[in-house]
A tleap script that builds the chain and sets N, CA, C and O, in Angstrom:
source leaprc.protein.ff14SB
mol = sequence {
  NMET ARG ALA HIE GLU GLY ASP TRP LEU VAL
  VAL ASP ARG ALA THR VAL GLY GLN GLU PRO
  LEU ARG GLY LEU ILE THR GLU VAL ARG SER
  GLU ASP GLY GLY PRO PRO TYR MET VAL ARG
  TRP THR ASP ASP ASP HIE THR ALA LEU VAL
  PHE PRO GLY PRO ASP ALA HIE VAL LEU SER
  HIE ALA GLU MET ASP GLU PHE GLU ARG ARG
  ARG THR ARG ARG LEU GLU GLN PHE GLN GLU
  SER VAL ALA ARG SER ARG GLY GLN SER VAL
  CTHR
}
set mol.1.N position { 44.332 -66.618 22.426 }
set mol.1.CA position { 44.562 -66.219 23.799 }
set mol.1.C position { 43.464 -65.253 24.190 }
set mol.1.O position { 43.176 -64.290 23.479 }
set mol.2.N position { 42.851 -65.529 25.343 }
set mol.2.CA position { 41.792 -64.684 25.884 }
set mol.2.C position { 42.104 -64.372 27.342 }
set mol.2.O position { 42.631 -65.217 28.065 }
set mol.3.N position { 41.775 -63.153 27.772 }
set mol.3.CA position { 42.062 -62.745 29.144 }
set mol.3.C position { 40.987 -61.800 29.641 }
set mol.3.O position { 40.189 -61.258 28.877 }
set mol.4.N position { 41.000 -61.623 30.956 }
set mol.4.CA position { 40.144 -60.655 31.635 }
set mol.4.C position { 41.028 -59.811 32.545 }
set mol.4.O position { 42.124 -60.232 32.917 }
set mol.5.N position { 40.554 -58.627 32.903 }
set mol.5.CA position { 41.274 -57.833 33.890 }
set mol.5.C position { 41.429 -58.670 35.147 }
set mol.5.O position { 40.487 -59.338 35.573 }
set mol.6.N position { 42.623 -58.637 35.748 }
set mol.6.CA position { 42.895 -59.405 36.946 }
set mol.6.C position { 43.557 -60.745 36.677 }
set mol.6.O position { 44.064 -61.386 37.598 }
set mol.7.N position { 43.557 -61.174 35.408 }
set mol.7.CA position { 44.304 -62.384 35.051 }
set mol.7.C position { 45.790 -62.045 35.014 }
set mol.7.O position { 46.179 -60.880 35.089 }
set mol.8.N position { 46.609 -63.086 34.897 }
set mol.8.CA position { 48.056 -62.930 34.861 }
set mol.8.C position { 48.613 -63.358 33.518 }
set mol.8.O position { 48.200 -64.377 32.965 }
set mol.9.N position { 49.537 -62.592 32.998 }
set mol.9.CA position { 50.267 -62.961 31.797 }
set mol.9.C position { 51.617 -63.509 32.243 }
set mol.9.O position { 52.366 -62.842 32.957 }
set mol.10.N position { 51.913 -64.722 31.816 }
set mol.10.CA position { 53.168 -65.379 32.182 }
set mol.10.C position { 53.949 -65.617 30.893 }
set mol.10.O position { 53.446 -66.233 29.953 }
set mol.11.N position { 55.182 -65.121 30.864 }
set mol.11.CA position { 56.040 -65.271 29.691 }
set mol.11.C position { 57.219 -66.155 30.079 }
set mol.11.O position { 58.037 -65.788 30.923 }
set mol.12.N position { 57.293 -67.324 29.449 }
set mol.12.CA position { 58.405 -68.238 29.707 }
set mol.12.C position { 59.673 -67.673 29.097 }
set mol.12.O position { 59.640 -67.011 28.060 }
set mol.13.N position { 60.789 -67.943 29.756 }
set mol.13.CA position { 62.084 -67.463 29.266 }
set mol.13.C position { 62.855 -68.611 28.631 }
set mol.13.O position { 62.703 -69.769 29.021 }
set mol.14.N position { 63.680 -68.276 27.654 }
set mol.14.CA position { 64.441 -69.285 26.928 }
set mol.14.C position { 65.653 -69.777 27.710 }
set mol.14.O position { 66.155 -70.871 27.450 }
set mol.15.N position { 66.125 -68.987 28.660 }
set mol.15.CA position { 67.314 -69.352 29.425 }
set mol.15.C position { 66.945 -70.264 30.584 }
set mol.15.O position { 66.073 -69.935 31.389 }
set mol.16.N position { 67.604 -71.403 30.666 }
set mol.16.CA position { 67.350 -72.356 31.742 }
set mol.16.C position { 67.649 -71.712 33.084 }
set mol.16.O position { 68.669 -71.041 33.246 }
set mol.17.N position { 66.762 -71.915 34.040 }
set mol.17.CA position { 66.966 -71.404 35.383 }
set mol.17.C position { 66.366 -70.040 35.636 }
set mol.17.O position { 66.271 -69.616 36.788 }
set mol.18.N position { 65.959 -69.340 34.587 }
set mol.18.CA position { 65.335 -68.034 34.793 }
set mol.18.C position { 63.849 -68.216 35.048 }
set mol.18.O position { 63.183 -69.003 34.374 }
set mol.19.N position { 63.341 -67.492 36.015 }
set mol.19.CA position { 61.917 -67.522 36.317 }
set mol.19.C position { 61.136 -66.881 35.170 }
set mol.19.O position { 61.645 -65.976 34.509 }
set mol.20.N position { 59.916 -67.336 34.930 }
set mol.20.CA position { 59.083 -66.669 33.915 }
set mol.20.C position { 58.771 -65.237 34.338 }
set mol.20.O position { 58.721 -64.924 35.528 }
set mol.21.N position { 58.567 -64.391 33.363 }
set mol.21.CA position { 58.093 -63.036 33.648 }
set mol.21.C position { 56.609 -63.128 33.969 }
set mol.21.O position { 55.870 -63.879 33.332 }
set mol.22.N position { 56.177 -62.356 34.967 }
set mol.22.CA position { 54.771 -62.363 35.339 }
set mol.22.C position { 54.257 -60.941 35.405 }
set mol.22.O position { 54.926 -60.038 35.908 }
set mol.23.N position { 53.053 -60.762 34.885 }
set mol.23.CA position { 52.444 -59.446 34.942 }
set mol.23.C position { 50.947 -59.538 35.134 }
set mol.23.O position { 50.293 -60.431 34.595 }
set mol.24.N position { 50.411 -58.615 35.901 }
set mol.24.CA position { 48.976 -58.532 36.139 }
set mol.24.C position { 48.334 -57.781 34.976 }
set mol.24.O position { 48.758 -56.679 34.630 }
set mol.25.N position { 47.326 -58.374 34.386 }
set mol.25.CA position { 46.605 -57.722 33.286 }
set mol.25.C position { 45.649 -56.709 33.901 }
set mol.25.O position { 44.707 -57.069 34.606 }
set mol.26.N position { 45.907 -55.437 33.620 }
set mol.26.CA position { 45.113 -54.363 34.205 }
set mol.26.C position { 44.053 -53.833 33.253 }
set mol.26.O position { 43.120 -53.146 33.670 }
set mol.27.N position { 44.203 -54.159 31.959 }
set mol.27.CA position { 43.222 -53.695 30.980 }
set mol.27.C position { 43.259 -54.618 29.773 }
set mol.27.O position { 44.324 -54.986 29.277 }
set mol.28.N position { 42.058 -54.985 29.312 }
set mol.28.CA position { 41.915 -55.763 28.084 }
set mol.28.C position { 41.279 -54.834 27.065 }
set mol.28.O position { 40.199 -54.294 27.305 }
set mol.29.N position { 41.929 -54.647 25.948 }
set mol.29.CA position { 41.487 -53.629 24.988 }
set mol.29.C position { 40.441 -54.124 23.986 }
set mol.29.O position { 39.809 -53.312 23.310 }
set mol.30.N position { 40.248 -55.432 23.879 }
set mol.30.CA position { 39.273 -55.925 22.907 }
set mol.30.C position { 38.066 -56.521 23.628 }
set mol.30.O position { 38.178 -56.994 24.759 }
set mol.31.N position { 36.927 -56.492 22.970 }
set mol.31.CA position { 35.699 -57.003 23.566 }
set mol.31.C position { 35.731 -58.514 23.751 }
set mol.31.O position { 35.080 -59.035 24.656 }
set mol.32.N position { 36.483 -59.232 22.904 }
set mol.32.CA position { 36.502 -60.691 22.979 }
set mol.32.C position { 37.600 -61.234 23.887 }
set mol.32.O position { 37.774 -62.449 23.981 }
set mol.33.N position { 38.351 -60.348 24.563 }
set mol.33.CA position { 39.393 -60.780 25.484 }
set mol.33.C position { 40.737 -61.031 24.844 }
set mol.33.O position { 41.676 -61.465 25.511 }
set mol.34.N position { 40.837 -60.761 23.554 }
set mol.34.CA position { 42.107 -60.952 22.860 }
set mol.34.C position { 43.066 -59.798 23.096 }
set mol.34.O position { 42.669 -58.756 23.619 }
set mol.35.N position { 44.324 -59.975 22.716 }
set mol.35.CA position { 45.335 -58.920 22.882 }
set mol.35.C position { 44.997 -57.705 22.031 }
set mol.35.O position { 44.198 -57.793 21.098 }
set mol.36.N position { 45.604 -56.577 22.354 }
set mol.36.CA position { 46.672 -56.336 23.328 }
set mol.36.C position { 46.120 -56.157 24.735 }
set mol.36.O position { 44.926 -55.935 24.939 }
set mol.37.N position { 47.041 -56.262 25.707 }
set mol.37.CA position { 46.707 -56.097 27.116 }
set mol.37.C position { 47.630 -55.056 27.740 }
set mol.37.O position { 48.806 -54.958 27.389 }
set mol.38.N position { 47.072 -54.275 28.676 }
set mol.38.CA position { 47.919 -53.452 29.532 }
set mol.38.C position { 48.336 -54.350 30.682 }
set mol.38.O position { 47.495 -54.957 31.346 }
set mol.39.N position { 49.650 -54.431 30.915 }
set mol.39.CA position { 50.185 -55.356 31.901 }
set mol.39.C position { 51.121 -54.614 32.850 }
set mol.39.O position { 51.980 -53.844 32.421 }
set mol.40.N position { 50.937 -54.861 34.157 }
set mol.40.CA position { 51.865 -54.324 35.172 }
set mol.40.C position { 52.778 -55.474 35.583 }
set mol.40.O position { 52.343 -56.429 36.226 }
set mol.41.N position { 54.053 -55.366 35.202 }
set mol.41.CA position { 55.028 -56.428 35.426 }
set mol.41.C position { 55.491 -56.437 36.881 }
set mol.41.O position { 55.730 -55.386 37.475 }
set mol.42.N position { 55.613 -57.642 37.445 }
set mol.42.CA position { 55.988 -57.767 38.848 }
set mol.42.C position { 57.477 -57.546 39.083 }
set mol.42.O position { 57.874 -57.179 40.189 }
set mol.43.N position { 58.306 -57.762 38.068 }
set mol.43.CA position { 59.755 -57.652 38.289 }
set mol.43.C position { 60.212 -56.219 38.516 }
set mol.43.O position { 61.149 -55.985 39.279 }
set mol.44.N position { 59.562 -55.252 37.861 }
set mol.44.CA position { 59.986 -53.858 38.050 }
set mol.44.C position { 58.814 -52.884 38.179 }
set mol.44.O position { 59.018 -51.671 38.209 }
set mol.45.N position { 57.590 -53.409 38.256 }
set mol.45.CA position { 56.379 -52.630 38.496 }
set mol.45.C position { 56.055 -51.630 37.388 }
set mol.45.O position { 55.290 -50.692 37.611 }
set mol.46.N position { 56.634 -51.820 36.185 }
set mol.46.CA position { 56.254 -50.913 35.101 }
set mol.46.C position { 55.036 -51.472 34.369 }
set mol.46.O position { 54.770 -52.674 34.401 }
set mol.47.N position { 54.306 -50.581 33.712 }
set mol.47.CA position { 53.113 -50.962 32.958 }
set mol.47.C position { 53.394 -50.752 31.484 }
set mol.47.O position { 53.996 -49.755 31.085 }
set mol.48.N position { 52.944 -51.720 30.672 }
set mol.48.CA position { 53.192 -51.643 29.235 }
set mol.48.C position { 52.036 -52.270 28.467 }
set mol.48.O position { 51.337 -53.146 28.975 }
set mol.49.N position { 51.850 -51.810 27.244 }
set mol.49.CA position { 50.906 -52.423 26.323 }
set mol.49.C position { 51.612 -53.618 25.700 }
set mol.49.O position { 52.688 -53.477 25.120 }
set mol.50.N position { 50.998 -54.810 25.821 }
set mol.50.CA position { 51.673 -56.036 25.421 }
set mol.50.C position { 50.849 -56.787 24.374 }
set mol.50.O position { 49.642 -56.979 24.525 }
set mol.51.N position { 51.528 -57.197 23.327 }
set mol.51.CA position { 50.999 -58.121 22.335 }
set mol.51.C position { 51.736 -59.439 22.564 }
set mol.51.O position { 52.821 -59.631 22.015 }
set mol.52.N position { 51.172 -60.358 23.366 }
set mol.52.CA position { 51.902 -61.564 23.766 }
set mol.52.C position { 52.304 -62.427 22.573 }
set mol.52.O position { 51.580 -62.545 21.584 }
set mol.53.N position { 53.487 -63.024 22.706 }
set mol.53.CA position { 53.992 -63.936 21.699 }
set mol.53.C position { 53.672 -65.377 22.060 }
set mol.53.O position { 52.937 -65.632 23.014 }
set mol.54.N position { 54.225 -66.327 21.297 }
set mol.54.CA position { 53.935 -67.749 21.522 }
set mol.54.C position { 54.517 -68.300 22.823 }
set mol.54.O position { 54.149 -69.396 23.247 }
set mol.55.N position { 55.414 -67.557 23.456 }
set mol.55.CA position { 56.006 -68.005 24.725 }
set mol.55.C position { 55.212 -67.525 25.938 }
set mol.55.O position { 55.663 -67.674 27.073 }
set mol.56.N position { 54.042 -66.954 25.706 }
set mol.56.CA position { 53.228 -66.393 26.783 }
set mol.56.C position { 51.922 -67.173 26.936 }
set mol.56.O position { 51.408 -67.759 25.983 }
set mol.57.N position { 51.401 -67.162 28.170 }
set mol.57.CA position { 50.079 -67.737 28.412 }
set mol.57.C position { 49.400 -66.963 29.537 }
set mol.57.O position { 50.048 -66.290 30.338 }
set mol.58.N position { 48.087 -67.079 29.571 }
set mol.58.CA position { 47.280 -66.363 30.556 }
set mol.58.C position { 46.833 -67.333 31.634 }
set mol.58.O position { 46.397 -68.446 31.342 }
set mol.59.N position { 46.947 -66.898 32.887 }
set mol.59.CA position { 46.465 -67.671 34.028 }
set mol.59.C position { 45.438 -66.838 34.790 }
set mol.59.O position { 45.611 -65.633 34.978 }
set mol.60.N position { 44.370 -67.500 35.225 }
set mol.60.CA position { 43.406 -66.824 36.099 }
set mol.60.C position { 44.063 -66.606 37.460 }
set mol.60.O position { 45.158 -67.103 37.720 }
set mol.61.N position { 43.387 -65.865 38.313 }
set mol.61.CA position { 43.924 -65.615 39.652 }
set mol.61.C position { 44.126 -66.939 40.396 }
set mol.61.O position { 45.161 -67.143 41.030 }
set mol.62.N position { 43.139 -67.837 40.321 }
set mol.62.CA position { 43.240 -69.137 41.005 }
set mol.62.C position { 44.377 -69.975 40.415 }
set mol.62.O position { 45.110 -70.625 41.160 }
set mol.63.N position { 44.532 -69.970 39.104 }
set mol.63.CA position { 45.613 -70.724 38.470 }
set mol.63.C position { 46.977 -70.168 38.867 }
set mol.63.O position { 47.928 -70.928 39.045 }
set mol.64.N position { 47.077 -68.851 39.006 }
set mol.64.CA position { 48.338 -68.243 39.415 }
set mol.64.C position { 48.664 -68.621 40.856 }
set mol.64.O position { 49.825 -68.877 41.176 }
set mol.65.N position { 47.664 -68.660 41.725 }
set mol.65.CA position { 47.891 -69.097 43.105 }
set mol.65.C position { 48.449 -70.516 43.132 }
set mol.65.O position { 49.392 -70.800 43.870 }
set mol.66.N position { 47.873 -71.402 42.333 }
set mol.66.CA position { 48.345 -72.788 42.273 }
set mol.66.C position { 49.755 -72.858 41.695 }
set mol.66.O position { 50.577 -73.637 42.178 }
set mol.67.N position { 50.048 -72.063 40.679 }
set mol.67.CA position { 51.386 -71.976 40.084 }
set mol.67.C position { 52.402 -71.591 41.150 }
set mol.67.O position { 53.477 -72.186 41.231 }
set mol.68.N position { 52.066 -70.595 41.967 }
set mol.68.CA position { 52.963 -70.140 43.029 }
set mol.68.C position { 53.134 -71.196 44.122 }
set mol.68.O position { 54.235 -71.374 44.644 }
set mol.69.N position { 52.046 -71.900 44.472 }
set mol.69.CA position { 52.149 -72.965 45.469 }
set mol.69.C position { 53.080 -74.075 44.991 }
set mol.69.O position { 53.910 -74.561 45.760 }
set mol.70.N position { 52.950 -74.478 43.733 }
set mol.70.CA position { 53.826 -75.525 43.187 }
set mol.70.C position { 55.273 -75.066 43.157 }
set mol.70.O position { 56.179 -75.831 43.487 }
set mol.71.N position { 55.492 -73.820 42.760 }
set mol.71.CA position { 56.849 -73.271 42.699 }
set mol.71.C position { 57.479 -73.240 44.088 }
set mol.71.O position { 58.638 -73.619 44.261 }
set mol.72.N position { 56.715 -72.790 45.068 }
set mol.72.CA position { 57.207 -72.732 46.446 }
set mol.72.C position { 57.513 -74.130 46.965 }
set mol.72.O position { 58.531 -74.336 47.626 }
set mol.73.N position { 56.648 -75.088 46.675 }
set mol.73.CA position { 56.875 -76.457 47.141 }
set mol.73.C position { 58.130 -77.058 46.509 }
set mol.73.O position { 58.885 -77.750 47.190 }
set mol.74.N position { 58.366 -76.805 45.218 }
set mol.74.CA position { 59.582 -77.301 44.565 }
set mol.74.C position { 60.820 -76.723 45.230 }
set mol.74.O position { 61.803 -77.436 45.432 }
set mol.75.N position { 60.784 -75.442 45.572 }
set mol.75.CA position { 61.912 -74.811 46.249 }
set mol.75.C position { 62.132 -75.440 47.626 }
set mol.75.O position { 63.270 -75.716 48.007 }
set mol.76.N position { 61.056 -75.665 48.368 }
set mol.76.CA position { 61.170 -76.295 49.688 }
set mol.76.C position { 61.762 -77.705 49.570 }
set mol.76.O position { 62.617 -78.089 50.368 }
set mol.77.N position { 61.309 -78.467 48.583 }
set mol.77.CA position { 61.824 -79.822 48.386 }
set mol.77.C position { 63.312 -79.793 48.046 }
set mol.77.O position { 64.076 -80.636 48.516 }
set mol.78.N position { 63.717 -78.832 47.237 }
set mol.78.CA position { 65.124 -78.696 46.887 }
set mol.78.C position { 65.953 -78.366 48.128 }
set mol.78.O position { 67.007 -78.961 48.353 }
set mol.79.N position { 65.477 -77.420 48.926 }
set mol.79.CA position { 66.188 -77.037 50.139 }
set mol.79.C position { 66.284 -78.209 51.122 }
set mol.79.O position { 67.317 -78.397 51.765 }
set mol.80.N position { 65.216 -78.990 51.236 }
set mol.80.CA position { 65.240 -80.171 52.100 }
set mol.80.C position { 66.262 -81.185 51.596 }
set mol.80.O position { 66.983 -81.792 52.388 }
set mol.81.N position { 66.322 -81.364 50.292 }
set mol.81.CA position { 67.269 -82.310 49.694 }
set mol.81.C position { 68.713 -81.886 49.969 }
set mol.81.O position { 69.556 -82.715 50.310 }
set mol.82.N position { 68.985 -80.607 49.820 }
set mol.82.CA position { 70.332 -80.086 50.083 }
set mol.82.C position { 70.685 -80.280 51.555 }
set mol.82.O position { 71.791 -80.711 51.881 }
set mol.83.N position { 69.746 -79.962 52.437 }
set mol.83.CA position { 70.000 -80.108 53.880 }
set mol.83.C position { 70.281 -81.576 54.225 }
set mol.83.O position { 71.197 -81.866 54.995 }
set mol.84.N position { 69.502 -82.493 53.663 }
set mol.84.CA position { 69.723 -83.919 53.925 }
set mol.84.C position { 71.083 -84.364 53.414 }
set mol.84.O position { 71.773 -85.142 54.074 }
set mol.85.N position { 71.471 -83.880 52.252 }
set mol.85.CA position { 72.770 -84.286 51.677 }
set mol.85.C position { 73.930 -83.771 52.515 }
set mol.85.O position { 75.023 -84.335 52.465 }
set mol.86.N position { 73.713 -82.717 53.276 }
set mol.86.CA position { 74.747 -82.170 54.157 }
set mol.86.C position { 74.646 -82.725 55.569 }
set mol.86.O position { 75.417 -82.345 56.449 }
set mol.87.N position { 73.680 -83.635 55.785 }
set mol.87.CA position { 73.526 -84.241 57.101 }
set mol.87.C position { 72.867 -83.348 58.114 }
set mol.87.O position { 72.962 -83.588 59.318 }
set mol.88.N position { 72.186 -82.299 57.633 }
set mol.88.CA position { 71.510 -81.379 58.551 }
set mol.88.C position { 70.088 -81.871 58.784 }
set mol.88.O position { 69.503 -82.543 57.935 }
set mol.89.N position { 69.545 -81.529 59.936 }
set mol.89.CA position { 68.151 -81.903 60.201 }
set mol.89.C position { 67.220 -81.031 59.376 }
set mol.89.O position { 67.485 -79.852 59.141 }
set mol.90.N position { 66.135 -81.632 58.949 }
set mol.90.CA position { 65.124 -80.919 58.156 }
set mol.90.C position { 63.918 -80.699 59.047 }
set mol.90.O position { 63.349 -81.647 59.589 }
set mol.91.N position { 63.528 -79.424 59.198 }
set mol.91.CA position { 62.382 -79.114 60.060 }
set mol.91.C position { 61.177 -78.791 59.250 }
set mol.91.O position { 60.118 -78.505 59.806 }
savepdb mol mol.pdb
quit
């Protein structure tokens, strides 16, 4: 695993339906980009030194934007599906 300041650390959760944990990498402590990383977590805005496990991966800023776009689109599609099943108009 390699990262740069400004990349995102995403930690998948084992529980179905829970969103992954996301944190902005604010500091990379090694010259080669390997862990540990200082990470500011988005869920509660705390900063911690992190040694990522096998359930974690690093996304660049552009990759994180695409991740968020896909997530938002899936939510919109779900909401449209629910509205259609209830006979409501979809705008």
